[in-house]
C-alpha positions as CSV (number, residue, x, y, z in Angstrom):
1,M,21.2,75.0,70.4
2,R,19.4,78.1,71.8
3,S,16.5,79.7,69.6
4,W,15.7,83.1,68.9
5,A,12.6,82.9,71.1
6,Q,14.5,81.6,74.2
7,S,16.9,84.6,73.8
8,L,14.0,87.1,73.8
9,V,13.2,86.1,77.3
10,G,15.7,88.6,78.4
11,L,14.0,91.3,76.4
12,I,10.6,90.5,77.9
13,C,12.1,90.7,81.4
14,A,13.9,93.9,80.7
15,S,10.7,95.5,79.3
16,A,9.3,95.6,82.9
17,V,11.1,98.9,83.2
18,R,10.0,101.1,80.2
19,A,12.7,102.7,78.0
20,G,14.2,105.7,79.5
21,D,12.8,105.2,82.9
22,V,15.1,106.6,85.7
23,R,14.1,105.4,89.3
24,S,15.5,107.5,92.2
25,S,15.7,107.7,96.1
26,G,17.6,110.5,97.5
27,D,21.2,110.4,96.0
28,F,20.5,106.9,94.5
29,Q,19.4,106.7,90.8
30,W,19.0,103.6,88.6
31,S,17.8,102.7,85.2
32,I,17.5,99.5,83.0
33,G,17.9,99.7,79.3
34,G,19.1,97.8,76.2
35,E,18.9,96.9,72.6
36,I,17.8,94.1,70.2
37,R,19.3,93.9,66.7
38,E,18.3,91.3,64.1
39,R,20.7,91.4,61.0
40,Y,20.5,89.3,57.8
41,E,23.5,89.2,55.5
42,A,23.7,87.5,52.0
43,Y,26.8,87.2,49.8
44,S,27.5,85.9,46.3
45,E,31.3,84.9,46.1
46,P,32.0,85.6,49.7
47,F,35.7,86.5,50.1
48,F,35.7,87.0,46.4
49,G,35.3,83.3,45.9
50,L,38.7,82.5,47.1
51,R,37.7,80.3,50.0
52,G,35.5,77.7,48.2
53,L,32.1,79.3,48.5
54,D,29.8,80.5,46.0
55,Q,27.2,82.1,48.3
56,D,26.3,82.4,51.8
57,D,23.6,84.0,53.9
58,Y,22.7,84.0,57.3
59,L,21.0,85.6,60.3
60,L,22.7,87.4,63.4
61,H,21.0,88.2,66.6
62,R,22.1,90.6,69.3
63,L,20.4,91.1,72.7
64,L,21.9,93.7,75.2
65,V,20.6,94.4,78.6
66,D,22.0,97.1,81.0
67,A,21.8,98.4,84.4
68,D,23.0,101.9,85.1
69,V,23.4,103.1,88.8
70,H,24.4,106.4,90.1
71,V,25.3,107.1,93.7
72,G,25.4,110.9,94.1
73,D,27.2,112.9,91.8
74,R,30.6,111.0,91.9
75,L,30.0,107.3,91.6
76,R,28.4,105.3,88.9
77,F,28.2,101.4,88.4
78,F,27.4,100.2,84.8
79,V,26.7,96.7,83.7
80,Q,25.8,95.4,80.3
81,L,25.1,91.8,79.4
82,G,25.1,90.5,75.9
83,D,23.8,87.4,74.2
84,Y,24.4,86.6,70.5
85,L,23.2,83.9,68.1
86,E,24.0,83.1,64.4
87,A,21.9,80.8,62.1
88,G,22.7,79.4,58.5
89,K,26.2,80.4,57.9
90,E,28.2,78.2,55.7
91,A,31.6,79.9,56.0
92,Q,33.5,79.4,59.2
93,R,32.1,81.4,62.1
94,S,33.9,84.6,63.1
95,P,34.6,84.9,66.8
96,T,32.4,87.9,66.8
97,D,29.3,85.9,65.6
98,V,28.2,83.8,68.6
99,D,28.4,84.0,72.5
100,E,26.2,82.9,75.3
101,I,25.3,85.4,78.1
102,D,28.4,87.4,79.1
103,F,29.7,90.8,80.2
104,Q,29.7,93.3,77.2
105,Q,30.5,95.9,79.8
106,A,31.0,96.1,83.5
107,F,32.8,99.2,84.9
108,V,32.8,101.6,87.9
109,D,33.2,105.3,87.3
110,F,34.5,107.9,89.9
111,T,34.1,111.6,89.1
112,T,35.8,114.4,91.0
113,P,36.1,118.2,90.2
114,L,39.6,119.6,89.8
115,E,40.5,123.3,89.3
116,N,38.7,124.4,86.1
117,A,38.4,120.8,85.2
118,T,36.7,117.4,85.9
119,L,38.4,114.2,86.3
120,L,36.6,110.8,85.4
121,I,38.2,107.6,86.5
122,R,36.8,104.4,84.8
123,A,37.9,100.9,85.6
124,G,36.6,97.6,84.2
125,R,35.2,96.2,81.1
126,Q,34.3,99.0,78.7
127,Q,33.7,100.2,75.2
128,M,35.7,103.0,73.6
129,T,35.6,105.1,70.4
130,L,38.4,107.6,69.7
131,G,38.0,110.4,67.3
132,S,36.0,109.2,64.2
133,G,36.7,105.5,64.9
134,R,39.4,105.0,62.3
135,L,41.8,103.5,64.8
136,V,39.7,102.8,67.9
137,S,36.0,101.8,67.6
138,V,33.2,99.5,69.2
139,R,33.0,97.4,65.8
140,E,29.3,98.2,65.4
141,G,28.7,96.2,62.2
142,A,29.8,92.9,63.7
143,N,27.4,90.9,66.0
144,I,29.5,91.3,69.2
145,R,30.9,94.9,69.7
146,R,34.4,95.2,70.8
147,S,35.3,95.6,74.5
148,F,38.4,96.4,76.5
149,D,39.4,95.5,80.1
150,G,41.4,98.3,82.0
151,L,41.6,101.8,83.2
152,R,40.9,105.0,81.7
153,L,41.2,108.6,82.9
154,T,39.4,111.4,81.2
155,I,40.1,115.0,82.1
156,S,37.5,117.7,80.7
157,S,37.9,121.4,80.7
158,G,35.7,123.8,78.6
159,G,35.7,122.3,75.1
160,A,38.9,120.2,75.6
161,T,39.3,116.6,76.7
162,F,42.3,114.5,77.4
163,D,42.2,110.7,77.8
164,A,44.9,108.2,79.2
165,F,44.3,104.6,79.1
166,A,45.8,101.2,79.7
167,L,43.7,98.4,78.3
168,R,43.6,94.6,76.9
169,T,41.1,93.4,74.5
170,V,38.5,91.0,75.6
171,E,39.0,87.5,74.2
172,L,35.8,86.0,73.0
173,E,34.9,82.4,73.9
174,V,31.6,80.8,73.2
175,G,30.0,79.9,76.6
176,G,28.4,81.8,79.6
177,F,30.6,84.2,81.5
178,N,33.8,83.1,80.2
179,D,35.2,86.1,78.3
180,N,38.5,87.2,79.6
181,S,41.2,89.6,79.1
182,N,43.4,88.7,76.2
183,P,46.9,88.1,77.4
184,G,48.3,88.6,73.8
185,E,46.7,92.0,72.9
186,A,47.0,95.3,74.5
187,L,46.4,99.0,73.9
188,W,47.6,102.0,75.6
189,G,47.9,105.6,74.9
190,M,47.0,109.2,75.4
191,Y,44.3,111.2,73.2
192,G,43.6,114.8,73.5
193,V,40.8,116.9,71.8
194,L,41.3,120.7,71.5
195,P,39.3,123.5,70.0
196,V,41.0,125.7,67.4
197,K,39.9,129.1,67.6
198,A,41.5,130.2,64.4
199,L,39.1,127.9,62.4
200,P,35.4,128.2,62.5
201,D,34.2,125.2,64.5
202,G,37.6,123.9,64.3
203,H,39.2,121.1,66.5
204,V,42.5,119.2,66.6
205,D,43.1,115.8,67.8
206,L,46.5,114.8,69.0
207,Y,47.4,111.2,70.1
208,Y,49.8,108.4,70.8
209,L,48.6,104.9,70.8
210,G,50.8,101.8,71.7
211,L,49.6,98.2,70.7
212,E,51.2,95.0,71.7
213,R,50.0,91.9,69.6
214,D,51.3,88.3,69.7
215,D,51.5,86.3,66.5
216,A,50.3,89.1,64.2
217,V,50.0,88.2,60.5
218,F,51.3,90.1,57.6
219,E,52.5,89.3,54.1
220,Q,55.9,89.3,55.4
221,G,55.0,86.4,57.9
222,T,53.9,85.8,61.5
223,G,55.5,87.4,64.6
224,D,55.1,89.4,67.8
225,E,54.2,93.2,67.0
226,R,55.1,96.1,69.0
227,R,53.7,99.4,67.4
228,N,53.6,102.9,68.3
229,S,51.0,105.3,66.5
230,F,51.6,109.1,66.5
231,G,48.9,111.2,64.9
232,T,46.7,114.0,64.6
233,R,43.3,114.9,63.3
234,L,41.7,118.2,62.2
235,W,37.8,118.3,61.9
236,G,34.9,120.6,62.1
237,K,31.4,121.6,60.7
238,P,31.5,125.1,59.7
239,G,28.2,126.1,58.0
240,G,27.3,123.7,55.5
241,W,30.9,122.3,55.3
242,D,32.1,119.3,57.2
243,Y,35.7,118.1,57.1
244,N,37.7,115.3,59.0
245,Y,41.4,114.9,58.0
246,E,43.7,112.5,59.9
247,A,47.5,111.5,59.5
248,L,49.7,109.5,61.6
249,I,53.1,107.7,61.5
250,Q,53.9,104.1,63.1
251,T,57.2,102.8,64.4
252,G,58.0,99.7,66.3
253,T,59.1,96.2,65.9
254,F,57.5,93.1,64.2
255,G,59.6,90.1,65.2
256,D,63.3,91.1,64.2
257,A,62.0,93.7,61.6
258,D,61.5,97.5,62.3
259,I,58.0,99.0,61.7
260,V,57.9,102.3,59.7
261,A,54.3,102.7,58.4
262,W,51.9,105.7,57.9
263,T,48.4,106.7,56.7
264,I,46.5,109.9,55.5
265,A,42.6,109.9,55.4
266,T,40.4,112.8,54.3
267,D,36.7,113.2,54.3
268,T,35.2,116.4,53.0
269,G,31.5,117.3,52.4
270,F,28.9,120.0,51.9
271,T,25.2,120.0,52.9
272,W,22.7,122.2,51.2
273,K,20.5,122.5,54.3
274,S,17.9,124.6,52.8
275,S,17.5,122.7,49.5
276,P,14.8,119.8,49.0
277,F,16.0,116.5,50.4
278,T,18.9,118.2,52.2
279,P,21.6,116.7,49.9
280,R,25.1,116.1,51.1
281,L,28.0,115.5,48.8
282,G,31.0,113.9,50.2
283,F,34.3,112.9,49.2
284,K,36.7,110.7,51.1
285,A,40.5,109.9,49.9
286,D,42.5,107.5,52.0
287,I,46.0,105.9,51.7
288,A,47.5,103.5,54.0
289,S,51.1,102.3,53.4
290,G,52.2,98.9,52.3
291,D,55.3,96.9,52.2
292,G,57.5,97.0,49.1
293,D,60.0,94.5,50.1
294,P,59.2,91.6,52.6
295,S,62.8,90.7,52.8
296,D,64.3,94.0,53.7
297,G,64.2,93.7,57.4
298,S,61.5,96.5,57.6
299,L,57.7,96.3,57.9
300,N,55.9,99.1,56.1
301,T,52.3,97.7,56.3
302,F,50.0,100.1,58.1
303,N,47.9,98.6,61.0
304,A,44.7,100.3,61.7
305,L,44.6,98.9,65.2
306,F,40.8,98.4,66.3
307,P,38.9,100.3,63.5
308,K,35.2,100.8,63.0
309,Q,33.5,98.2,61.1
310,P,32.2,98.8,58.5
311,Y,35.2,100.9,57.5
312,F,34.8,101.2,53.6
313,S,31.4,99.6,53.4
314,E,29.0,97.2,55.3
315,A,30.3,94.3,53.0
316,S,33.5,94.5,54.8
317,L,35.8,93.2,52.1
318,I,38.8,95.3,52.3
319,A,40.7,96.3,55.2
320,P,42.7,99.7,55.4
321,A,46.2,98.2,54.9
322,N,48.2,98.6,51.7
323,I,45.5,100.6,50.2
324,M,44.6,103.7,48.2
325,D,40.8,104.5,48.0
326,L,38.7,107.2,46.4
327,H,35.2,107.5,47.7
328,P,32.5,110.0,46.5
329,S,29.1,109.8,48.1
330,L,25.6,111.5,48.0
331,S,23.0,111.5,50.8
332,L,19.6,112.6,50.5
333,D,16.8,113.0,53.2
334,L,13.9,111.6,51.5
335,S,11.7,112.4,54.5
336,D,12.2,113.1,58.1
337,Q,12.5,109.5,58.9
338,V,14.2,108.0,55.6
339,T,17.8,108.7,54.3
340,L,19.2,107.4,51.1
341,T,23.0,107.2,50.6
342,T,24.7,106.0,47.4
343,S,28.8,105.9,47.1
344,W,31.6,104.5,45.0
345,N,34.8,103.3,46.2
346,V,37.9,102.8,43.8
347,F,40.8,100.8,45.4
348,W,44.5,100.3,44.5
349,K,47.3,98.5,46.2
350,Q,49.7,101.1,47.7
351,R,52.6,98.6,47.1
352,V,52.5,95.9,44.6
353,N,54.7,93.6,46.5
354,D,52.5,93.4,49.4
355,A,49.0,91.6,50.0
356,V,45.5,92.6,49.6
357,Y,44.1,92.7,53.2
358,A,40.8,91.8,54.5
359,P,39.2,92.6,57.8
360,P,40.3,92.5,60.5
361,G,43.7,92.9,58.8
362,R,44.9,89.6,57.5
363,P,46.2,89.0,54.1
364,L,43.5,87.7,51.6
365,V,45.5,87.8,48.2
366,A,49.1,87.3,48.6
367,A,51.6,89.4,46.7
368,G,52.8,88.0,43.3
369,Q,49.4,87.0,42.0
370,S,49.4,90.2,39.6
371,D,51.8,92.9,38.7
372,S,48.9,95.4,38.9
373,R,48.0,97.7,41.7
374,Y,44.2,97.9,40.8
375,V,42.0,95.9,43.3
376,G,38.6,96.9,41.9
377,N,35.6,99.3,42.6
378,Q,32.5,99.0,44.6
379,V,29.1,100.6,44.4
380,N,27.1,101.0,47.5
381,L,23.4,101.8,48.3
382,E,22.1,102.3,51.8
383,L,18.5,103.1,52.9
384,E,18.0,104.1,56.5
385,W,14.5,104.3,58.1
386,Q,14.0,105.8,61.5
387,L,10.5,104.4,62.2
388,R,10.5,105.9,65.7
389,E,13.1,107.5,68.2
390,N,14.2,104.1,69.3
391,I,13.6,101.9,66.3
392,S,15.5,101.9,63.1
393,W,15.6,99.8,60.0
394,T,18.4,99.6,57.3
395,F,18.7,98.2,53.9
396,Y,22.1,97.9,52.1
397,Y,23.4,96.7,48.9
398,S,26.9,96.6,47.5
399,H,28.5,95.1,44.3
400,F,32.3,94.9,44.1
401,F,33.8,94.7,40.6
402,V,37.2,92.9,41.0
403,G,40.2,94.2,39.5
404,P,43.6,92.3,38.3
405,A,45.1,92.5,41.9
406,I,42.3,90.0,42.8
407,T,41.4,88.2,39.6
408,G,45.0,87.2,39.3
409,D,44.2,84.9,42.1
410,G,41.1,83.7,40.7
411,G,38.8,86.2,42.5
412,R,35.4,87.1,41.4
413,D,32.8,89.8,41.7
414,V,30.9,90.0,45.1
415,D,27.4,91.0,45.6
416,F,26.4,91.9,49.4
417,F,22.8,92.5,50.6
418,G,22.2,93.2,54.3
419,T,19.2,94.4,56.3
420,W,19.0,95.0,60.0
421,A,16.6,96.3,62.4
422,S,17.3,97.9,65.9
423,L,15.2,98.5,68.8
424,E,16.4,100.2,72.0
425,F,14.6,99.9,75.2
C-alpha cells in the first residue's frame, strides 16, 4: 500500500515552480500549482451507532497538482491530477476516500467576444458550483471532490451570467487513470444570475436542472429517477446585512411514481464591521419535503442533487431530505488570521412516514421507528486559522443530541472532532 511519503513525491516535484509563478512567451502563458490537504476525523457512535461501530477515527490525504496553459486570449488548457489516501478507517470506505493518480479535471476553454457579451465554451472533465452550492457543488469536505464530464457554455454580460450545460458525474474507481463518466447519472440544465437594481446589492438566480439517476434509493424503494428542478434564489450583501433565500419545486418520475417535491432555504446575517471581533450573527431556516405515504403512487421526498459537503455541519450526519432545520450561528474574528464560529442546529422530520436520510441522500433510519418528528439537535464549534495566504488550519467539534426519531431505532448521541490543514502551492 502506498504511504504518505510516497505521495509527497508529487508535491516535491511540483514545488520546482513556485506558487503563483506564471511563465510566458509571446501569446503563450503557463503555470503549475496545486494543493495538499491532511485531514483527521474522529467519531464516537458513527452513524448514530446504527451500523455496529462504537467509534472510528482515520486520516485522509489529498494531493492535487495542476497545469494551466493559455494560448492568446481565447484558448486555455487545464489539467489537474489528484491522489488520495486513507488510513485507519473501521467503517466501510466511502467511494470518495481513496483513489490513485487520476484526472480530477481536464478541460479546454474557448472564449470569444459577442456583441456586448463574452461566450466561454468549456469541454471535458470539470468542477462546477452553482449559486451557493445547495444543489451543485464540488463536495469540498470529502477527500475527493466532485467532478463532471461534459460541455458547459457561459455567457457573461455586465453583471449577468447565463450557463447551459450537459454533464455526467465521474464514477470513482480505485486505480490509476481509470475514472470514467457514469452512464447511470447525468445532470443538465440552465442557470442565470441577474442583478436586481431595485434592491441594494441585490441579485436573483433563475434556473432549471435536470437529473437522471439509475437505481436511486428512497424510503419508497429503489428505482430509476428522472427529476426536474425549477428554482430561484435571491441574495445580496447590502451594508452589514447579508441574505440568501432559495426556493424550488421538483417534478419527474421515480419508477412508476410521479415526483412532486420542494424546498425553501433561508440564510440571513448581520455583521458589525466596526465592532471588536467583527461579530456576525446569522440565522438559517430550511425545509425540504418528505413523503407522507410511500404507497400512494407519488414520491414527495426532496433530492438535493449534488449539494455542498458539509451541508449542515462538518460531521455530515443529516442530508437535506425530509427535514426541517433551524440554525442560529455567531462568528467572531479573534484576530486577522483566526475566526471562531459557534452554531446550533435543531432538526425535525418534515413527514413522519418518511425516513431520516444521511449523506449523500440514502435512508438511515426507516419510517415506523417512532411517531415523533423530532430528530435531534447539534452544537458545533469551528476555529479557522489562516497562517499565511496559502496555508490554513481548521479545528471542528460537534455533538449531536439524538431525538426520538433516531432513538426509536436504537440510535445514540454522536461526537465528532475533525482537524485539517491545507497548503496551496
